[in-house]
N, C-alpha and C positions, 0 to 999 in steps of 0.2 A: 504493499499499500505507499501510495505517494508520500514519503516523509515532509516534504514541501506543503502539500494541503493537510496534513494532519498539525503541521506547525500552524500554517496562518488560523485554522479554527481555535486553536488552545492558545494563541498568543493573547497577550494583556492580560487574563482573567487571573486575577491577585482576589484572595476573601476576605470575606466582609470585615470590616474595620474592627480592631478586638476594643481599640480606645473607645470608638463610640458605643460599643456593647457594654462597656464598663460604666462609660456617664449613663448610660440609659439605665441599669440599674439602679445608678446612685441617686437617680430621680426618681426612680419606681420605689425606693424605701422613703421619699419624703412624701408622699401623697397620702391623702387621709383615709389610709386603712392599716391594718395592723400588717407586719413584715410578712410579705412573702402571701398575704390572704387573696391574692387573685390568681394562684397557682398558674397554669400553663399559660395564661394568658399573658404571665409577667414577660415568659421566657420568648414568648412569639413576639412580644413588643420591644424588647430588646435583641432579639433578631431581625429585625424589620431595621432598627434604628443602626443598626451595626451595618446593614446591606445599603441604607438609602441615605445614613447621611445625620446629623444633628435634627432636622425638623423632616417627619417619614410625611410631611403635608396632610390637612383636612380631606384634599380630596384624594381618593383611591382609582386611580382609572385603571379599567379591569378589562380582562381580555380574554377570552377561550380559544383555544384552537384543538381542531378536531383532523388529526391525520388519518386517511380510510388509505387499505391496501390491501390486498389477497395474500393468499399463503400456498404456493402447491405441495407443502404435506396434508393438504386436505382431501388429495388423492389417498390417502390411509385410511381413510374413516373416522378421523378423530375428531370430527364435530357431529353436534345434532342437527344443525342447520348445514343446507347446503349453500356454496361458495356465494351462488345470485345475491344472497343477502346481502353482502356488503353493498354493493352496486344500490340493491332496492332504499338500503339505510340512508344511503349517503341521498339519495331524493328526496329521501324522510326528511332528512335533516333541511334540505333547501327548499323543502315544504313547509317548513317550521312546525314537525309534527313530531317530534322526538321529547324525550325528557330532556335532554340537553339544550334544547330551543327553550322549554318551559324553563328551565331554572336559571339559564343564560340571559332569558328577559326580565326574569323577577328579581334577579341581584345586579342588574345594570352592568352585566357583561358583554361585550362585543363580541359576535361568534364567528369564527372563520372557520370552514370546512376547506379540506387541502385534500383533493387526490394526488397521491404520491406513489400508487402501484396498483390502481384497480383493475382489474379484469374485466372491463368494459369503455366502451367509447360513450365519453359524456359529450361530444363534439363540442359546441362552445356554449353550453349552459351557463346562462347566469348565476352568479352568487357563489359558483365554484371558483376556487384557485385550483389550475390547472399546473401541476408538476410533476407528471407522471415521469417516474423513473423507465419503468417497465410492466407489461401486464402481471403484476404479483411476484413473489418469488418464485424459485425451483423449489422440487421437492428436495428436502433436506434429509430425509432418509436416503436417499439416492446420492447425491452429490451437493454441495456447498449453496445453501441458498441464494447467496449473491456474487459478482464478481467485485473484484478490489475497487474497480471503476464506479461500479452501481453503489456500492458501500460508499465513497465519497463526495456520487451526486445528491445520494439520499440528505448524508450528513450534510453538505452544503445548501442544499435546499432549505433545510429547518434551521441552518444558520441565518441566510439570508429575511426568512420572516420573525426571526427573533431580531433581528438587528431592524428590519421595519417595525417592529411593535416598539421597539425602544425610540425608532425616530416619529413615530406617530404620539408619544407621548403617554402610552403604557407603564404603569407600575409595576404592574401585578397579573401574569400570566399562569391559567390553567391549561393544563396540558393532557391529551385525552386522545381517544382513538375507537377508530371503527376496521375490522377485521374479521373475517372469520376464519378460523385455525391461530388466532395467535396467541393463545392464550398456551397450545403448544410449543409457539415458537419461542413464549417466555418461560416456559417452563425448562427449556430446553439451555438457556443461557443462564438461567437459576443453578442448574445442577454444575455447568462448566463454571461459576465465577465461585460459587459457595462448596461444591462438594457435595451439594445435599441428594440423596436417592431420587430418581425418578418417583418412587410412589412417593416421597414426602413432598416433593417440589408441584405437579402434577394434581391439579384439581376437577372437577367435570365443568369447567367454561362455562359456556351456556346451557349444560343440563344434559349431560350425555346420562345414556340408560348405563347401570352396570356392565353388563359386556362390553360395552363400546368404550366404556371408561376403562374396563384393564386394557382393549386394545390400545389405549391412547398413552398409559403407561408403556405398555410395551414398544410404542412407537418412541417416544421419548428415550427412555431406556440403550435402546437399539441405536437412535440417532447420538445421542450424546458419546457412546461407546463409538461408533465409526470416527467422529471427529475429535475427539478429547484425546490426550494420554492421560492414563489413570497416577502418573505420579507428578505430575505437574497442573496446576490450573490454567484456564487456555487464557490468554491476554484480552483482554476487552472487545479490542478493534477484531482479534479473530472471533471471538464467540460470536458478534455479532455478524460478520461475514460468514460463516458456516451456519449460524442457527438462528439468526435473526430475522425481523423483516424490515421490508423499507419505512413502512410510519413507525418502526422502533427508533430505526435511523434517524429518521428528520426529528423525530423529538428529540434524541439526544443533541442531534444538532441546536436544537433551538434551545436547548439548555444550556448550550456552552455561550449562544451568544448574549441570552438573558444574565449570566455571570458575568459576560466583559461588559456589559451595560448597567448592571447593578440592578436588574429587575429581581423582584419577589416570585420564585417561583413555587407553585402548587403542583402537585404530583395528583394524579387520580388514583388508579387502581395497580394492579399485578403489570400490567402492560408499560401503562406508566413509568412505573418506579423501575423495572426493567432496562426502560431508555435511562433514569436516571442512573443507574448504576453503570453502564458502559458509557456515560457521560463522565463521571468520579473516577472510574476506570484509566480515561484519558486525561480528565484533568482536576486532578483530586479537589482544588480548592474550589468547584463547584458545590459541592457538600454546603456549606455554609449558605446558599442561596435558595436550597431547597425547604418545602414544608410538606410533609404530607398530609395530603387532604383529608386521609380515611384509609381505616383498613379494610378491605375487602372481602369474603369468605372464601379465597383462592388461598388454598395453605402455603403456595410458595409466593405470594405477596409478605407473609409472615416472614419467612426466611430470608427476605430480600430487606424489610424494613428493617431487622437485628442484623442483617450484614452492614446495611449502611448507616445503623446507629440512629434511625429517626422513630421517633412518637408520633404516630396519627392523631389529628385534630378530633375525628371521629371515628367512631365504631357502631354501623347501622344496620350490619351485614349484608351490604348490598353486594353485589357483583354486575352491575350494567355495564362499565366502563363509557365512554363519550366523554369524558370528562367532568362526570356527574357528581362526582363523589369530591371534585376540587372545587369545584363551584362552589358547592354547598359549605364547604370551610369555609370560603371568602367571609363571609360575613361575620364571622368569629373572628378572623384575621384584623379585618375593618374594628370591631369591636375592641380589640387588644390596643388599636393603632390610637383610637379616639379616647380611651381611658389614658392611657398614656399623655396624650395631649391636653385633655381637656379636664381632669380631675384638679382641685386645688391641693396643694401642698398644706400641711401643718401649719407651717410660717402665713402663707397666704392668707388662710383662712380663719387664723389667728383661735386654732384647734392645739391643744394640748400633746404631745407626743407621749408614747410608752414612758413610765417611769424605769430608769436603769437598774 
């Protein structure tokens, strides 16, 4: 894979400011409340200040990106739904009929739908961001899912969109996906990066029956065995190329750009967190810009959250994808910012502090 391309995508990514994070902690301790009484909200506020600087801003400009792509491994019967559903759901997004449409509208997040690898011709349909690299990945059980050039192109597309999000003034982005078969890809990547067994990293995805689930586990196990050396963990980019998806690559690229431009990145579920693990593998400083929106029902998601040392904001038993869990977490993050900015201090309110 081109070292020049990867260097360009990871150049200039610095971790959030530890100094501003410490200053935020100091201010939180002066607010009219018992020390630490806002729990995780205080952690979130301090992280956002560390990312954004002194004043995170009263108005948070939010956007949600849904990356869509197909997966060749669906040939192996790993999904309860046919491959055509990816195309159908993209049309549903564009018709404003999906869960992510409802939640993005409710919470004021600008929604963008990106075709990075759907096995369908959308023509010039309006409202869709047309960035198709190819019509789905190859069957990773038989051969690597992508070529090096395809991985680089998908990463670059995500990076471009992340840079455009920053230029548009967005300060917080939710990153989600749509792609039949992508939980199989995510399970394989999880095994490659964490060393977990296929049975622990593989869930039922969109709801496969027991026999189909057993087949899915077998496919994941065989695919990982084909591409991975048991004695060493697969590097992030190689795991992406052999086992990932075009939407996973594009999401990782967007996270790299978001970190470069100091945006708050809210992860969705299993697939989104898989992309985050790739991005962190490419540029460890990306970690400080990530907030896990929720913990999904997919067992591999919990493995990746532990791998990345991320604590989810919500736990609602969801497994929908689309960026829904990320957008649902955004009001909680905004609440943390508002409390940090707007609460009085003991001094300004004339309230006595705790007795030493």
